[in-house]
PDB file with one MODEL, atoms N, CA, C and O in Angstrom:
MODEL        1
ATOM      1  N   MET A   1       0.850  -1.180   0.000  1.00  0.00           N
ATOM      2  CA  MET A   1       0.000   0.000   0.000  1.00  0.00           C
ATOM      3  C   MET A   1       0.894   1.243   0.000  1.00  0.00           C
ATOM      4  O   MET A   1       1.780   1.369   0.846  1.00  0.00           O
ATOM      5  N   SER A   2       0.672   2.136  -0.921  1.00  0.00           N
ATOM      6  CA  SER A   2       1.497   3.336  -1.002  1.00  0.00           C
ATOM      7  C   SER A   2       0.930   4.455  -0.124  1.00  0.00           C
ATOM      8  O   SER A   2      -0.272   4.517   0.134  1.00  0.00           O
ATOM      9  N   ALA A   3       1.817   5.325   0.322  1.00  0.00           N
ATOM     10  CA  ALA A   3       1.413   6.470   1.154  1.00  0.00           C
ATOM     11  C   ALA A   3       0.909   7.586   0.251  1.00  0.00           C
ATOM     12  O   ALA A   3       1.450   7.790  -0.836  1.00  0.00           O
ATOM     13  N   PRO A   4      -0.127   8.316   0.685  1.00  0.00           N
ATOM     14  CA  PRO A   4      -0.614   9.440  -0.123  1.00  0.00           C
ATOM     15  C   PRO A   4       0.427  10.551  -0.165  1.00  0.00           C
ATOM     16  O   PRO A   4       1.222  10.703   0.763  1.00  0.00           O
ATOM     17  N   ASP A   5       0.418  11.319  -1.235  1.00  0.00           N
ATOM     18  CA  ASP A   5       1.334  12.439  -1.391  1.00  0.00           C
ATOM     19  C   ASP A   5       1.083  13.460  -0.287  1.00  0.00           C
ATOM     20  O   ASP A   5      -0.068  13.779   0.014  1.00  0.00           O
ATOM     21  N   LYS A   6       2.147  13.973   0.314  1.00  0.00           N
ATOM     22  CA  LYS A   6       1.980  14.898   1.444  1.00  0.00           C
ATOM     23  C   LYS A   6       1.279  16.187   1.043  1.00  0.00           C
ATOM     24  O   LYS A   6       0.601  16.794   1.872  1.00  0.00           O
ATOM     25  N   LYS A   7       1.421  16.623  -0.204  1.00  0.00           N
ATOM     26  CA  LYS A   7       0.723  17.831  -0.663  1.00  0.00           C
ATOM     27  C   LYS A   7      -0.788  17.629  -0.646  1.00  0.00           C
ATOM     28  O   LYS A   7      -1.541  18.546  -0.314  1.00  0.00           O
ATOM     29  N   ILE A   8      -1.225  16.431  -1.002  1.00  0.00           N
ATOM     30  CA  ILE A   8      -2.659  16.113  -0.986  1.00  0.00           C
ATOM     31  C   ILE A   8      -3.171  16.094   0.449  1.00  0.00           C
ATOM     32  O   ILE A   8      -4.248  16.618   0.736  1.00  0.00           O
ATOM     33  N   VAL A   9      -2.403  15.491   1.345  1.00  0.00           N
ATOM     34  CA  VAL A   9      -2.796  15.418   2.759  1.00  0.00           C
ATOM     35  C   VAL A   9      -2.946  16.819   3.339  1.00  0.00           C
ATOM     36  O   VAL A   9      -3.945  17.111   3.996  1.00  0.00           O
ATOM     37  N   VAL A  10      -1.960  17.692   3.103  1.00  0.00           N
ATOM     38  CA  VAL A  10      -1.988  19.061   3.622  1.00  0.00           C
ATOM     39  C   VAL A  10      -3.175  19.831   3.039  1.00  0.00           C
ATOM     40  O   VAL A  10      -3.866  20.546   3.765  1.00  0.00           O
ATOM     41  N   LYS A  11      -3.413  19.689   1.742  1.00  0.00           N
ATOM     42  CA  LYS A  11      -4.518  20.390   1.090  1.00  0.00           C
ATOM     43  C   LYS A  11      -5.863  19.974   1.683  1.00  0.00           C
ATOM     44  O   LYS A  11      -6.706  20.824   1.971  1.00  0.00           O
ATOM     45  N   LYS A  12      -6.066  18.667   1.866  1.00  0.00           N
ATOM     46  CA  LYS A  12      -7.332  18.166   2.420  1.00  0.00           C
ATOM     47  C   LYS A  12      -7.551  18.663   3.850  1.00  0.00           C
ATOM     48  O   LYS A  12      -8.666  19.043   4.208  1.00  0.00           O
ATOM     49  N   LEU A  13      -6.505  18.662   4.663  1.00  0.00           N
ATOM     50  CA  LEU A  13      -6.620  19.156   6.034  1.00  0.00           C
ATOM     51  C   LEU A  13      -6.934  20.648   6.058  1.00  0.00           C
ATOM     52  O   LEU A  13      -7.755  21.097   6.858  1.00  0.00           O
ATOM     53  N   ASN A  14      -6.282  21.420   5.182  1.00  0.00           N
ATOM     54  CA  ASN A  14      -6.563  22.860   5.091  1.00  0.00           C
ATOM     55  C   ASN A  14      -8.029  23.101   4.760  1.00  0.00           C
ATOM     56  O   ASN A  14      -8.670  23.964   5.359  1.00  0.00           O
ATOM     57  N   GLN A  15      -8.563  22.338   3.802  1.00  0.00           N
ATOM     58  CA  GLN A  15      -9.948  22.506   3.377  1.00  0.00           C
ATOM     59  C   GLN A  15     -10.922  22.083   4.472  1.00  0.00           C
ATOM     60  O   GLN A  15     -11.904  22.779   4.730  1.00  0.00           O
ATOM     61  N   LYS A  16     -10.661  20.957   5.114  1.00  0.00           N
ATOM     62  CA  LYS A  16     -11.598  20.417   6.098  1.00  0.00           C
ATOM     63  C   LYS A  16     -11.643  21.233   7.390  1.00  0.00           C
ATOM     64  O   LYS A  16     -12.720  21.468   7.939  1.00  0.00           O
ATOM     65  N   TYR A  17     -10.484  21.663   7.875  1.00  0.00           N
ATOM     66  CA  TYR A  17     -10.427  22.310   9.187  1.00  0.00           C
ATOM     67  C   TYR A  17     -10.179  23.809   9.141  1.00  0.00           C
ATOM     68  O   TYR A  17     -10.225  24.467  10.180  1.00  0.00           O
ATOM     69  N   GLY A  18      -9.915  24.369   7.958  1.00  0.00           N
ATOM     70  CA  GLY A  18      -9.727  25.808   7.835  1.00  0.00           C
ATOM     71  C   GLY A  18      -8.392  26.307   8.353  1.00  0.00           C
ATOM     72  O   GLY A  18      -8.242  27.497   8.631  1.00  0.00           O
ATOM     73  N   PHE A  19      -7.431  25.427   8.487  1.00  0.00           N
ATOM     74  CA  PHE A  19      -6.094  25.818   8.901  1.00  0.00           C
ATOM     75  C   PHE A  19      -5.258  26.178   7.680  1.00  0.00           C
ATOM     76  O   PHE A  19      -5.496  25.663   6.588  1.00  0.00           O
ATOM     77  N   PHE A  20      -4.285  27.054   7.861  1.00  0.00           N
ATOM     78  CA  PHE A  20      -3.244  27.231   6.854  1.00  0.00           C
ATOM     79  C   PHE A  20      -2.025  26.546   7.430  1.00  0.00           C
ATOM     80  O   PHE A  20      -1.381  27.076   8.335  1.00  0.00           O
ATOM     81  N   LEU A  21      -1.703  25.375   6.915  1.00  0.00           N
ATOM     82  CA  LEU A  21      -0.582  24.604   7.428  1.00  0.00           C
ATOM     83  C   LEU A  21       0.709  25.024   6.741  1.00  0.00           C
ATOM     84  O   LEU A  21       0.766  25.137   5.517  1.00  0.00           O
ATOM     85  N   SER A  22       1.730  25.250   7.532  1.00  0.00           N
ATOM     86  CA  SER A  22       3.046  25.581   7.003  1.00  0.00           C
ATOM     87  C   SER A  22       4.066  24.635   7.631  1.00  0.00           C
ATOM     88  O   SER A  22       3.846  24.100   8.717  1.00  0.00           O
ATOM     89  N   THR A  23       5.185  24.437   6.933  1.00  0.00           N
ATOM     90  CA  THR A  23       6.182  23.508   7.443  1.00  0.00           C
ATOM     91  C   THR A  23       6.811  24.039   8.727  1.00  0.00           C
ATOM     92  O   THR A  23       6.969  25.245   8.917  1.00  0.00           O
ATOM     93  N   ILE A  24       7.157  23.117   9.585  1.00  0.00           N
ATOM     94  CA  ILE A  24       7.878  23.454  10.808  1.00  0.00           C
ATOM     95  C   ILE A  24       9.347  23.582  10.430  1.00  0.00           C
ATOM     96  O   ILE A  24       9.896  22.717   9.748  1.00  0.00           O
ATOM     97  N   LYS A  25       9.975  24.652  10.870  1.00  0.00           N
ATOM     98  CA  LYS A  25      11.374  24.919  10.509  1.00  0.00           C
ATOM     99  C   LYS A  25      12.253  23.716  10.838  1.00  0.00           C
ATOM    100  O   LYS A  25      12.247  23.210  11.960  1.00  0.00           O
ATOM    101  N   GLY A  26      12.998  23.275   9.847  1.00  0.00           N
ATOM    102  CA  GLY A  26      13.908  22.151  10.017  1.00  0.00           C
ATOM    103  C   GLY A  26      13.270  20.782   9.862  1.00  0.00           C
ATOM    104  O   GLY A  26      13.955  19.765   9.972  1.00  0.00           O
ATOM    105  N   LYS A  27      11.965  20.740   9.608  1.00  0.00           N
ATOM    106  CA  LYS A  27      11.255  19.469   9.454  1.00  0.00           C
ATOM    107  C   LYS A  27      10.588  19.430   8.085  1.00  0.00           C
ATOM    108  O   LYS A  27       9.739  20.271   7.792  1.00  0.00           O
ATOM    109  N   GLN A  28      10.954  18.478   7.250  1.00  0.00           N
ATOM    110  CA  GLN A  28      10.419  18.407   5.897  1.00  0.00           C
ATOM    111  C   GLN A  28       9.013  17.828   5.826  1.00  0.00           C
ATOM    112  O   GLN A  28       8.256  18.152   4.911  1.00  0.00           O
ATOM    113  N   ILE A  29       8.660  16.983   6.773  1.00  0.00           N
ATOM    114  CA  ILE A  29       7.367  16.298   6.677  1.00  0.00           C
ATOM    115  C   ILE A  29       6.400  16.705   7.780  1.00  0.00           C
ATOM    116  O   ILE A  29       5.320  16.125   7.898  1.00  0.00           O
ATOM    117  N   MET A  30       6.773  17.696   8.590  1.00  0.00           N
ATOM    118  CA  MET A  30       5.896  18.135   9.679  1.00  0.00           C
ATOM    119  C   MET A  30       5.364  19.538   9.404  1.00  0.00           C
ATOM    120  O   MET A  30       6.092  20.435   8.979  1.00  0.00           O
ATOM    121  N   TYR A  31       4.074  19.691   9.661  1.00  0.00           N
ATOM    122  CA  TYR A  31       3.386  20.951   9.394  1.00  0.00           C
ATOM    123  C   TYR A  31       2.651  21.399  10.648  1.00  0.00           C
ATOM    124  O   TYR A  31       2.282  20.583  11.492  1.00  0.00           O
ATOM    125  N   GLN A  32       2.440  22.724  10.760  1.00  0.00           N
ATOM    126  CA  GLN A  32       1.666  23.260  11.871  1.00  0.00           C
ATOM    127  C   GLN A  32       0.737  24.346  11.372  1.00  0.00           C
ATOM    128  O   GLN A  32       0.990  24.988  10.352  1.00  0.00           O
ATOM    129  N   GLY A  33      -0.341  24.539  12.111  1.00  0.00           N
ATOM    130  CA  GLY A  33      -1.298  25.580  11.766  1.00  0.00           C
ATOM    131  C   GLY A  33      -2.059  26.030  13.002  1.00  0.00           C
ATOM    132  O   GLY A  33      -2.180  25.286  13.975  1.00  0.00           O
ATOM    133  N   VAL A  34      -2.575  27.263  12.953  1.00  0.00           N
ATOM    134  CA  VAL A  34      -3.342  27.827  14.059  1.00  0.00           C
ATOM    135  C   VAL A  34      -4.624  28.430  13.495  1.00  0.00           C
ATOM    136  O   VAL A  34      -4.602  29.118  12.474  1.00  0.00           O
ATOM    137  N   SER A  35      -5.747  28.163  14.175  1.00  0.00           N
ATOM    138  CA  SER A  35      -7.027  28.724  13.779  1.00  0.00           C
ATOM    139  C   SER A  35      -7.912  28.814  15.005  1.00  0.00           C
ATOM    140  O   SER A  35      -8.096  27.826  15.717  1.00  0.00           O
ATOM    141  N   SER A  36      -8.459  29.987  15.253  1.00  0.00           N
ATOM    142  CA  SER A  36      -9.355  30.197  16.394  1.00  0.00           C
ATOM    143  C   SER A  36      -8.738  29.692  17.699  1.00  0.00           C
ATOM    144  O   SER A  36      -9.387  28.994  18.478  1.00  0.00           O
ATOM    145  N   GLU A  37      -7.495  30.050  17.918  1.00  0.00           N
ATOM    146  CA  GLU A  37      -6.746  29.681  19.125  1.00  0.00           C
ATOM    147  C   GLU A  37      -6.519  28.178  19.275  1.00  0.00           C
ATOM    148  O   GLU A  37      -6.113  27.722  20.343  1.00  0.00           O
ATOM    149  N   LYS A  38      -6.772  27.414  18.235  1.00  0.00           N
ATOM    150  CA  LYS A  38      -6.478  25.981  18.247  1.00  0.00           C
ATOM    151  C   LYS A  38      -5.259  25.749  17.370  1.00  0.00           C
ATOM    152  O   LYS A  38      -5.105  26.371  16.319  1.00  0.00           O
ATOM    153  N   ARG A  39      -4.395  24.846  17.814  1.00  0.00           N
ATOM    154  CA  ARG A  39      -3.159  24.563  17.085  1.00  0.00           C
ATOM    155  C   ARG A  39      -3.153  23.103  16.676  1.00  0.00           C
ATOM    156  O   ARG A  39      -3.563  22.229  17.439  1.00  0.00           O
ATOM    157  N   ILE A  40      -2.687  22.852  15.477  1.00  0.00           N
ATOM    158  CA  ILE A  40      -2.576  21.484  14.989  1.00  0.00           C
ATOM    159  C   ILE A  40      -1.152  21.266  14.490  1.00  0.00           C
ATOM    160  O   ILE A  40      -0.562  22.143  13.859  1.00  0.00           O
ATOM    161  N   VAL A  41      -0.612  20.089  14.780  1.00  0.00           N
ATOM    162  CA  VAL A  41       0.692  19.667  14.266  1.00  0.00           C
ATOM    163  C   VAL A  41       0.457  18.345  13.553  1.00  0.00           C
ATOM    164  O   VAL A  41      -0.166  17.435  14.100  1.00  0.00           O
ATOM    165  N   VAL A  42       0.961  18.247  12.325  1.00  0.00           N
ATOM    166  CA  VAL A  42       0.718  17.070  11.494  1.00  0.00           C
ATOM    167  C   VAL A  42       2.046  16.526  10.991  1.00  0.00           C
ATOM    168  O   VAL A  42       2.900  17.275  10.517  1.00  0.00           O
ATOM    169  N   CYS A  43       2.207  15.236  11.100  1.00  0.00           N
ATOM    170  CA  CYS A  43       3.349  14.556  10.493  1.00  0.00           C
ATOM    171  C   CYS A  43       2.818  13.830   9.263  1.00  0.00           C
ATOM    172  O   CYS A  43       2.028  12.893   9.381  1.00  0.00           O
ATOM    173  N   THR A  44       3.252  14.265   8.084  1.00  0.00           N
ATOM    174  CA  THR A  44       2.741  13.710   6.826  1.00  0.00           C
ATOM    175  C   THR A  44       3.575  12.512   6.388  1.00  0.00           C
ATOM    176  O   THR A  44       4.690  12.318   6.872  1.00  0.00           O
ATOM    177  N   PRO A  45       3.041  11.721   5.485  1.00  0.00           N
ATOM    178  CA  PRO A  45       3.827  10.596   4.960  1.00  0.00           C
ATOM    179  C   PRO A  45       5.026  11.104   4.175  1.00  0.00           C
ATOM    180  O   PRO A  45       4.949  12.137   3.510  1.00  0.00           O
ATOM    181  N   TYR A  46       6.102  10.396   4.253  1.00  0.00           N
ATOM    182  CA  TYR A  46       7.304  10.753   3.488  1.00  0.00           C
ATOM    183  C   TYR A  46       7.213  10.045   2.148  1.00  0.00           C
ATOM    184  O   TYR A  46       7.237   8.816   2.080  1.00  0.00           O
ATOM    185  N   SER A  47       7.109  10.830   1.082  1.00  0.00           N
ATOM    186  CA  SER A  47       6.995  10.217  -0.250  1.00  0.00           C
ATOM    187  C   SER A  47       7.880  10.919  -1.231  1.00  0.00           C
ATOM    188  O   SER A  47       7.920  10.546  -2.403  1.00  0.00           O
TER     189      SER A  47
ENDMDL
END
């Protein structure tokens, strides 16, 4: 089973939850976002 492309994962999360996810400095596959005082950290598949 192949891992989904990380760009697709980030795009879907942005659309569903209204976050603007940006990469965490020094981390290629980790993203963070803030919306309405809620913070999300996501580790995407490495592809």
